[in-house]
C-alpha positions as CSV (number, residue, x, y, z in Angstrom):
1,M,-93.2,-79.0,79.7
2,F,-90.2,-81.3,79.9
3,T,-87.6,-82.0,77.3
4,Q,-86.1,-85.4,76.6
5,N,-83.0,-84.4,78.7
6,D,-85.4,-83.4,81.5
7,L,-87.1,-86.8,81.4
8,Q,-83.7,-88.6,81.5
9,T,-82.7,-86.5,84.5
10,L,-86.0,-87.3,86.3
11,Q,-85.5,-91.0,85.6
12,A,-82.0,-91.0,86.9
13,K,-83.1,-89.4,90.2
14,G,-86.0,-91.9,90.5
15,I,-88.7,-89.2,90.1
16,T,-91.6,-89.9,87.8
17,E,-92.8,-87.4,85.3
18,A,-96.2,-87.5,87.0
19,D,-94.7,-86.7,90.4
20,A,-92.7,-83.8,88.9
21,C,-95.9,-82.4,87.4
22,K,-97.6,-82.7,90.8
23,Q,-94.8,-80.7,92.4
24,L,-95.1,-78.0,89.8
25,H,-98.8,-77.9,90.3
26,R,-98.3,-77.3,94.0
27,F,-96.4,-74.1,93.3
28,K,-99.6,-72.8,91.6
29,S,-102.2,-74.3,94.0
30,G,-100.3,-73.9,97.2
31,F,-100.9,-75.9,100.3
32,P,-104.0,-75.6,102.4
33,Y,-103.8,-74.6,106.1
34,L,-104.8,-77.2,108.6
35,R,-108.1,-76.9,110.4
36,L,-107.4,-76.5,114.1
37,L,-109.8,-77.6,116.8
38,G,-107.6,-76.5,119.6
39,S,-104.1,-76.6,121.1
40,A,-103.3,-79.8,122.9
41,T,-103.0,-79.2,126.7
42,V,-102.7,-81.5,129.7
43,G,-105.9,-83.5,129.9
44,H,-106.9,-82.5,126.4
45,G,-104.5,-84.3,124.2
46,I,-101.4,-84.4,126.4
47,A,-101.0,-87.0,129.1
48,R,-99.4,-86.2,132.4
49,L,-98.3,-89.5,133.8
50,T,-98.7,-90.4,137.5
51,D,-95.9,-91.9,139.5
52,D,-97.6,-95.3,139.2
53,Q,-97.9,-94.9,135.4
54,R,-94.3,-93.9,135.0
55,R,-93.1,-97.0,137.0
56,A,-95.4,-99.2,135.0
57,A,-94.1,-97.8,131.7
58,A,-90.4,-98.2,132.7
59,D,-91.1,-101.8,133.9
60,R,-92.8,-102.6,130.6
61,W,-89.8,-101.2,128.6
62,H,-87.4,-103.4,130.6
63,R,-89.6,-106.4,130.0
64,Y,-89.7,-105.6,126.3
65,L,-86.0,-105.7,126.0
66,A,-85.7,-108.7,128.3
67,D,-88.1,-110.6,126.1
68,G,-85.9,-110.1,123.0
69,G,-87.3,-106.9,121.7
70,K,-85.0,-104.7,119.8
71,A,-84.9,-100.9,119.2
72,C,-83.0,-98.6,116.9
73,K,-81.9,-95.1,117.7
74,F,-82.5,-92.9,114.6
75,V,-80.6,-89.6,114.6
76,P,-81.2,-87.0,111.9
77,A,-77.6,-85.5,111.6
78,S,-77.3,-84.2,108.1
79,G,-77.5,-80.5,108.9
80,A,-74.4,-78.2,108.8
81,A,-73.7,-76.0,111.8
82,S,-73.7,-72.8,109.8
83,R,-76.9,-71.4,111.5
84,M,-75.3,-72.2,114.9
85,F,-72.7,-69.6,114.2
86,K,-74.9,-67.0,112.3
87,S,-74.2,-64.3,114.9
88,L,-70.4,-64.9,114.7
89,F,-70.4,-64.7,111.0
90,A,-72.3,-61.4,111.2
91,Y,-69.7,-60.0,113.6
92,L,-66.8,-61.2,111.5
93,D,-68.3,-59.5,108.4
94,G,-69.3,-56.3,110.3
95,P,-67.4,-53.1,110.8
96,D,-66.9,-53.4,114.6
97,G,-63.4,-54.3,115.8
98,A,-64.6,-55.3,119.2
99,P,-67.9,-57.1,119.7
100,Q,-70.7,-55.0,121.1
101,P,-71.2,-55.5,124.9
102,G,-73.9,-58.1,125.5
103,S,-73.7,-59.6,122.1
104,D,-73.3,-63.3,121.3
105,A,-69.8,-62.6,120.0
106,A,-68.8,-60.7,123.2
107,E,-70.1,-63.6,125.4
108,V,-68.1,-66.1,123.3
109,I,-64.9,-64.0,123.8
110,D,-65.5,-63.5,127.5
111,R,-66.2,-67.2,128.2
112,I,-63.9,-68.7,125.6
113,H,-62.3,-71.0,128.2
114,D,-65.7,-72.6,128.9
115,F,-66.0,-74.2,125.5
116,A,-64.9,-77.8,125.0
117,F,-63.1,-76.8,121.8
118,F,-60.9,-74.3,123.6
119,P,-57.8,-76.4,123.9
120,E,-57.8,-77.2,120.2
121,L,-58.7,-73.6,119.3
122,D,-55.8,-72.3,121.5
123,S,-53.3,-74.6,119.8
124,L,-54.6,-73.8,116.4
125,C,-54.4,-70.0,117.0
126,T,-50.7,-70.5,118.1
127,G,-50.0,-72.1,114.8
128,L,-52.0,-69.6,112.7
129,Y,-51.0,-66.3,114.4
130,G,-48.0,-67.2,116.6
131,A,-50.1,-66.4,119.7
132,G,-52.6,-68.2,121.8
133,V,-56.2,-67.1,122.4
134,D,-55.5,-65.2,125.6
135,L,-52.7,-63.2,124.0
136,L,-54.9,-62.4,121.0
137,A,-57.7,-61.2,123.2
138,A,-55.3,-59.0,125.2
139,D,-54.2,-57.4,121.9
140,G,-57.8,-56.8,120.8
141,R,-57.5,-59.4,118.0
142,Y,-61.1,-60.6,118.6
143,K,-61.9,-61.2,114.9
144,D,-58.8,-63.5,114.6
145,I,-60.2,-65.6,117.4
146,I,-63.7,-65.8,115.9
147,A,-62.3,-66.5,112.4
148,A,-60.3,-69.4,113.9
149,I,-63.5,-70.9,115.2
150,I,-65.7,-70.7,112.1
151,T,-63.6,-70.4,109.0
152,G,-61.8,-72.9,106.9
153,S,-58.4,-71.7,108.0
154,G,-59.3,-72.6,111.6
155,L,-61.6,-75.2,113.1
156,N,-64.1,-74.6,110.3
157,Y,-67.0,-75.0,112.6
158,G,-69.2,-72.9,110.4
159,Q,-69.1,-75.6,107.7
160,L,-68.9,-78.8,109.6
161,P,-71.9,-80.9,110.6
162,K,-73.2,-80.1,114.1
163,G,-72.8,-83.7,115.1
164,L,-69.0,-83.6,114.9
165,L,-68.4,-80.4,116.9
166,Q,-66.8,-80.6,120.3
167,F,-69.7,-79.9,122.7
168,H,-68.8,-81.1,126.1
169,S,-65.6,-81.3,128.2
170,Y,-64.5,-84.5,130.0
171,P,-61.3,-85.5,131.8
172,D,-60.5,-87.8,128.8
173,G,-61.1,-85.0,126.2
174,P,-64.0,-83.3,124.4
175,H,-67.1,-85.2,123.4
176,T,-69.2,-84.5,120.3
177,P,-73.0,-85.0,119.9
178,V,-72.2,-88.3,118.2
179,D,-70.4,-89.5,121.4
180,E,-73.3,-88.3,123.6
181,Q,-76.0,-90.0,121.3
182,I,-74.0,-93.3,121.6
183,A,-73.9,-92.9,125.4
184,E,-77.7,-92.2,125.6
185,G,-78.4,-95.2,123.4
186,A,-76.2,-97.4,125.6
187,A,-78.3,-96.5,128.6
188,T,-81.7,-96.9,127.0
189,A,-81.9,-99.2,123.9
190,V,-79.4,-102.1,124.3
191,A,-81.1,-105.4,123.3
192,P,-80.5,-108.7,124.9
193,G,-77.1,-109.9,123.9
194,G,-75.8,-106.4,124.3
195,T,-76.3,-104.9,120.9
196,L,-77.2,-101.2,120.3
197,M,-78.6,-100.3,116.9
198,L,-77.7,-96.8,115.9
199,H,-78.5,-95.0,112.7
200,F,-77.4,-91.6,111.5
201,T,-78.8,-89.7,108.5
202,V,-76.0,-87.7,107.0
203,S,-75.3,-85.5,104.0
204,P,-73.1,-86.8,101.1
205,A,-70.7,-84.0,101.7
206,H,-70.1,-85.0,105.3
207,R,-70.3,-88.8,105.1
208,A,-66.6,-89.4,105.1
209,L,-66.2,-87.2,108.2
210,F,-68.9,-89.2,110.0
211,E,-67.3,-92.5,108.9
212,K,-63.9,-91.3,110.3
213,K,-65.5,-90.2,113.6
214,L,-67.5,-93.4,114.0
215,A,-64.4,-95.5,113.3
216,E,-62.8,-93.9,116.3
217,A,-65.8,-93.6,118.6
218,I,-67.4,-97.0,118.2
219,P,-64.5,-99.2,119.4
220,A,-63.9,-97.0,122.4
221,A,-67.7,-96.9,123.3
222,Q,-67.9,-100.7,122.9
223,R,-65.1,-101.1,125.4
224,K,-66.5,-98.5,127.8
225,Y,-70.1,-99.8,127.9
226,G,-69.4,-103.5,127.3
227,I,-71.8,-103.7,124.3
228,T,-71.8,-104.2,120.6
229,I,-72.8,-101.2,118.5
230,D,-74.4,-101.9,115.1
231,V,-74.1,-98.5,113.5
232,S,-75.4,-97.5,110.1
233,M,-75.8,-94.4,108.0
234,S,-78.0,-93.2,105.2
235,E,-78.3,-90.2,103.0
236,Q,-81.4,-88.4,101.8
237,Q,-82.6,-90.3,98.7
238,S,-82.3,-88.4,95.4
239,A,-85.9,-89.4,94.6
240,T,-87.0,-87.1,97.4
241,D,-85.5,-84.1,95.9
242,T,-88.0,-81.6,94.6
243,I,-88.0,-79.5,91.4
244,A,-87.5,-75.8,91.8
245,A,-89.8,-73.3,90.0
246,N,-89.8,-69.8,88.8
247,P,-92.1,-67.3,90.6
248,D,-94.7,-68.0,87.9
249,G,-94.6,-71.8,88.7
250,S,-92.8,-72.9,85.6
251,P,-89.7,-75.1,85.9
252,F,-86.6,-73.2,87.0
253,R,-83.7,-73.8,84.7
254,Q,-80.0,-73.3,85.2
255,P,-77.8,-71.5,82.7
256,D,-77.2,-74.7,80.8
257,G,-80.9,-75.3,80.5
258,S,-81.1,-78.2,83.0
259,L,-83.6,-78.4,85.7
260,L,-82.7,-77.4,89.3
261,F,-83.5,-79.8,92.1
262,R,-83.4,-79.1,95.8
263,P,-83.4,-81.3,98.9
264,G,-86.9,-81.9,100.1
265,G,-86.2,-81.1,103.8
266,H,-86.2,-83.5,106.7
267,G,-89.6,-84.9,105.6
268,A,-87.6,-86.8,103.0
269,L,-86.2,-88.9,105.8
270,I,-89.5,-90.9,106.1
271,R,-88.0,-93.1,103.4
272,N,-84.9,-93.6,105.4
273,L,-87.0,-94.4,108.5
274,N,-89.0,-96.9,106.4
275,D,-85.8,-98.9,105.7
276,I,-85.0,-99.4,109.4
277,D,-85.2,-103.0,110.4
278,S,-86.6,-102.6,113.9
279,A,-90.2,-102.4,115.2
280,V,-89.2,-99.8,117.8
281,V,-87.3,-96.6,116.8
282,F,-86.2,-93.7,118.9
283,I,-86.0,-90.4,117.1
284,K,-84.1,-87.5,118.5
285,N,-82.2,-84.5,116.9
286,I,-78.5,-84.7,116.9
287,D,-78.0,-81.5,119.0
288,N,-80.3,-82.4,121.9
289,V,-77.7,-84.0,124.1
290,V,-76.2,-83.6,127.6
291,P,-73.0,-84.7,129.3
292,D,-72.9,-87.7,131.6
293,H,-73.7,-85.9,134.8
294,F,-77.0,-84.6,133.5
295,R,-78.1,-87.7,131.6
296,D,-80.2,-89.5,134.4
297,T,-83.4,-87.5,133.8
298,T,-83.1,-88.0,130.0
299,V,-82.6,-91.7,130.4
300,E,-85.4,-92.1,132.8
301,W,-87.9,-90.4,130.5
302,K,-86.6,-92.1,127.5
303,Q,-87.5,-95.4,129.1
304,I,-90.9,-94.1,130.3
305,L,-91.9,-92.9,126.8
306,A,-90.8,-96.2,125.3
307,G,-92.6,-98.2,127.9
308,H,-95.8,-96.1,127.5
309,M,-95.6,-96.7,123.8
310,I,-95.3,-100.5,124.3
311,L,-98.2,-100.5,126.7
312,T,-100.3,-98.6,124.1
313,H,-99.2,-100.9,121.4
314,D,-100.2,-103.9,123.6
315,R,-103.7,-102.7,123.7
316,I,-103.8,-101.9,120.0
317,A,-102.6,-105.4,119.2
318,H,-105.1,-106.9,121.5
319,Y,-108.0,-105.0,119.9
320,L,-106.9,-105.9,116.4
321,H,-106.6,-109.5,117.2
322,T,-110.1,-109.4,118.8
323,L,-111.4,-107.9,115.6
324,D,-109.6,-110.5,113.5
325,A,-111.4,-113.2,115.5
326,G,-114.8,-111.9,114.5
327,N,-118.0,-111.6,116.5
328,S,-116.8,-108.6,118.6
329,T,-119.4,-107.8,121.3
330,P,-121.0,-104.4,121.6
331,E,-119.1,-104.0,125.0
332,Q,-115.8,-104.8,123.3
333,L,-116.5,-102.2,120.5
334,R,-117.4,-99.6,123.1
335,E,-114.1,-100.3,124.9
336,M,-112.2,-99.8,121.6
337,I,-114.0,-96.6,121.0
338,A,-113.2,-95.4,124.5
339,F,-109.5,-96.3,123.8
340,L,-109.6,-94.3,120.6
341,H,-111.1,-91.3,122.4
342,D,-109.2,-91.4,125.7
343,E,-105.8,-92.7,124.8
344,L,-105.3,-91.9,121.1
345,N,-107.5,-88.8,121.1
346,V,-109.1,-89.8,117.8
347,R,-112.7,-88.8,117.4
348,D,-115.1,-89.0,114.5
349,P,-118.9,-88.1,114.5
350,R,-119.5,-91.0,112.1
351,M,-118.9,-93.5,114.8
352,K,-122.3,-92.7,116.3
353,V,-124.2,-93.7,113.1
354,L,-122.2,-96.6,111.7
355,S,-123.5,-100.2,111.8
356,D,-121.6,-102.6,113.9
357,A,-119.9,-104.1,110.8
358,D,-118.9,-100.7,109.5
359,L,-117.9,-99.6,112.9
360,E,-115.5,-102.6,113.1
361,M,-114.0,-101.6,109.8
362,F,-113.6,-98.0,111.0
363,I,-112.0,-99.0,114.3
364,R,-109.6,-101.4,112.5
365,A,-108.5,-98.6,110.0
366,K,-107.8,-96.2,112.9
367,L,-105.9,-98.8,115.0
368,D,-103.9,-100.5,112.2
369,R,-101.4,-97.7,111.8
370,P,-97.8,-96.8,112.9
371,L,-97.7,-95.5,116.4
372,R,-95.6,-92.7,118.0
373,V,-95.4,-91.4,121.5
374,C,-94.0,-87.9,121.6
375,G,-92.5,-86.0,124.6
376,M,-93.9,-82.5,125.0
377,V,-92.2,-79.8,127.1
378,V,-93.9,-76.8,128.7
379,N,-93.4,-73.8,126.5
380,E,-90.8,-71.5,128.0
381,G,-90.0,-69.6,124.8
382,E,-87.8,-72.2,123.1
383,P,-88.2,-72.7,119.4
384,G,-90.2,-75.7,118.1
385,G,-93.4,-76.8,116.6
386,G,-96.4,-77.4,118.9
387,P,-99.0,-80.0,119.7
388,F,-102.6,-79.4,118.4
389,I,-105.8,-81.2,117.8
390,T,-106.7,-81.0,114.1
391,E,-109.5,-82.0,111.8
392,N,-108.2,-84.6,109.2
393,P,-109.3,-84.8,105.6
394,D,-111.6,-87.7,106.4
395,G,-113.5,-85.7,109.0
396,S,-112.0,-87.3,112.0
397,S,-109.8,-85.4,114.5
398,S,-106.4,-86.4,115.9
399,P,-103.3,-85.0,117.6
400,Q,-100.7,-83.5,115.3
401,I,-97.4,-81.7,115.6
402,L,-97.7,-78.4,113.6
403,E,-95.3,-75.8,112.5
404,S,-96.3,-72.1,112.2
405,H,-96.5,-72.3,108.4
406,Q,-99.3,-74.8,108.7
407,I,-101.5,-72.4,110.6
408,D,-103.5,-69.6,109.1
409,T,-102.6,-66.8,111.5
410,S,-105.0,-64.4,109.9
411,E,-107.8,-66.3,111.7
412,P,-108.4,-64.7,115.1
413,N,-109.4,-68.1,116.6
414,Y,-106.2,-69.7,115.5
415,R,-104.1,-66.8,116.8
416,E,-105.8,-67.3,120.1
417,M,-105.0,-71.0,120.1
418,L,-101.4,-70.3,119.3
419,A,-101.3,-67.7,122.2
420,K,-102.8,-70.2,124.6
421,A,-100.6,-73.1,123.6
422,T,-98.9,-74.5,126.7
423,H,-96.3,-77.0,125.2
424,F,-94.0,-77.4,122.2
425,N,-92.3,-80.3,120.5
426,P,-88.7,-81.0,121.5
427,V,-88.5,-83.9,118.9
428,D,-88.3,-86.7,121.3
429,L,-90.2,-89.5,119.7
430,V,-90.5,-93.3,120.2
431,C,-92.2,-95.1,117.3
432,Y,-93.6,-98.5,116.6
433,I,-93.5,-99.1,112.9
434,H,-94.5,-102.7,112.5
435,D,-98.0,-104.1,112.7
436,P,-99.1,-106.5,115.5
437,D,-98.0,-109.5,113.3
438,G,-94.5,-108.1,112.9
439,K,-94.9,-106.8,109.3
440,P,-93.3,-103.4,108.6
441,Y,-95.7,-100.7,107.7
442,D,-95.1,-98.8,104.4
443,L,-94.5,-95.4,106.1
444,P,-94.6,-93.3,102.9
445,S,-98.3,-94.3,102.5
446,F,-99.2,-92.6,105.8
447,V,-97.9,-89.2,104.7
448,D,-100.3,-86.3,104.2
449,Q,-98.9,-84.8,100.9
450,A,-101.0,-81.6,101.4
451,T,-98.9,-80.5,104.4
452,G,-95.7,-79.4,102.7
453,F,-94.8,-75.7,102.2
454,I,-93.3,-73.4,99.7
455,S,-90.3,-71.2,100.4
456,R,-88.6,-68.5,98.4
457,K,-84.9,-69.0,97.6
458,S,-82.4,-67.8,95.0
459,S,-79.9,-69.3,92.6
460,Q,-77.1,-67.3,91.0
461,G,-79.1,-64.1,91.8
462,H,-82.4,-65.4,90.4
463,E,-85.4,-65.8,92.6
464,L,-87.0,-69.2,92.7
465,L,-89.6,-71.2,94.6
466,A,-88.6,-74.3,96.6
467,L,-90.9,-77.1,97.7
468,E,-90.5,-78.6,101.2
469,L,-91.9,-82.0,101.7
470,P,-94.2,-82.7,104.7
471,G,-91.9,-82.6,107.8
472,L,-90.8,-85.8,109.3
473,W,-92.7,-85.4,112.6
474,N,-95.3,-83.2,111.0
475,G,-97.1,-84.2,107.8
476,A,-94.9,-87.2,107.2
477,M,-96.5,-88.8,110.3
478,S,-99.9,-87.2,109.9
479,D,-101.8,-90.5,109.5
480,W,-100.0,-92.2,112.5
481,N,-101.6,-92.9,115.9
482,T,-100.1,-90.2,118.1
483,V,-99.8,-89.9,121.9
484,F,-98.5,-86.8,123.6
485,V,-96.8,-87.2,127.0
486,E,-95.6,-84.3,129.1
487,V,-91.9,-84.6,129.8
488,P,-89.7,-82.3,132.0
489,A,-87.8,-79.4,130.5
490,A,-84.6,-81.1,131.8
491,T,-84.9,-83.6,128.9
492,F,-84.6,-80.8,126.3
493,N,-81.2,-79.3,125.9
494,P,-80.7,-78.3,122.2
495,V,-77.8,-76.4,120.9
496,K,-79.2,-74.0,118.3
497,T,-76.5,-71.4,118.7
498,V,-72.9,-71.7,119.9
499,N,-73.8,-69.6,123.0
500,D,-76.1,-72.5,124.1
501,L,-73.0,-74.5,124.9
502,L,-72.4,-72.0,127.8
503,R,-75.7,-73.0,129.5
504,P,-75.1,-75.0,132.8
505,T,-76.5,-78.2,131.2
506,H,-73.6,-78.2,128.7
507,Q,-70.9,-77.4,131.2
508,P,-68.7,-79.8,133.1
509,A,-69.7,-81.0,136.6
510,R,-68.5,-78.5,139.2
């Protein structure tokens, strides 16, 4: 199947021949749908914390930091902003001179002064066209304005990474998502001694741009917040690229005969996360940010989620140390089982028939895993995966975050579960990735490899199949302990399209 050149290419990328063969086999076998037991709802997989629970969680987080605990803020930031401007590209390439009333492009033109990037755009238009934005609009030169936003001759926002776009207006100038992520970290994750650990995953094409931005932003932020910022970056590892295939499942070859590889999707970042030197890691998408005057709710719930996770980890550590000591009493085992059921939502019919010795082994296996607490927002039509209770390959059931491609929508029962789902995943996670003795878990070993998916792409006009690895907060964390906590919608403010920047939560204080 592979030539000597192929094998050399695989070796250079860090992919074994066996793994490449497994990937090609997946194109023929496909991926199984997950077995759903129900959508997670409040009281059935999603916790709605009381006032007392929220206070206790926030207090525990403050104690964790005061006791010398450290945390890292992990921000996936490798995506380009091209999809954010999809509607503007469509207008620019279309036949209409003026945007259709009510369209995204029309709203952008009508409210052009409300964008943080307006001053730079106005100056750039003057240089490009000899007239500012307002004069261009008065002359009906709408496409010139849009072109100046998204093309390489202008701001080039259609090709830049989303993290570096000007999102929010401040008296001291516009702020990017990078600036806002730093501000959020400064309010939630500064360790004793005043150090904030911050990590961005970036694409190789944009690394230099991020380095330039951070070289400017970090010194200013350190002065503003009176802290030290330990910032690092990583790229998706080449060993996580996946081999492309022809529609018949054979290796896709480029005109020169070489194999074609594609990035494995955000699930590849589990290896980047595995390299983080911190027990506690916050994960949040780069575009889910707010300006200063809206940040209080976000900060409050960030601390609540983190503290709830530490409280949960405290109990896990206690139970594991109890098991280590030996001679666990039946009462202690029953308490552990209740914790698995009620707090971690892990169930397994085998627990009823196991001997005490086997039960101890089972409980240990379920407790001794990475832990994540995930914020869940009431579904109001926003995009995003959802929380479900699923049956695992070993017969147990547990909470999982699923995307639509993992669900067999031809099954009426599953369609009903989707229709009745009350919450979705805003990607607001707090993770504990060390064991109770402080040893890092090997995160790739907790991935469910059967939860990837296959997509159809093309290269130079030829159809191909592409393999997406299990998603970072989907299958890549499938074998983690998972806790879902309801969080307010005010904590979720993503910018998926440029028009989202016109929402009140992204506008200056009035």
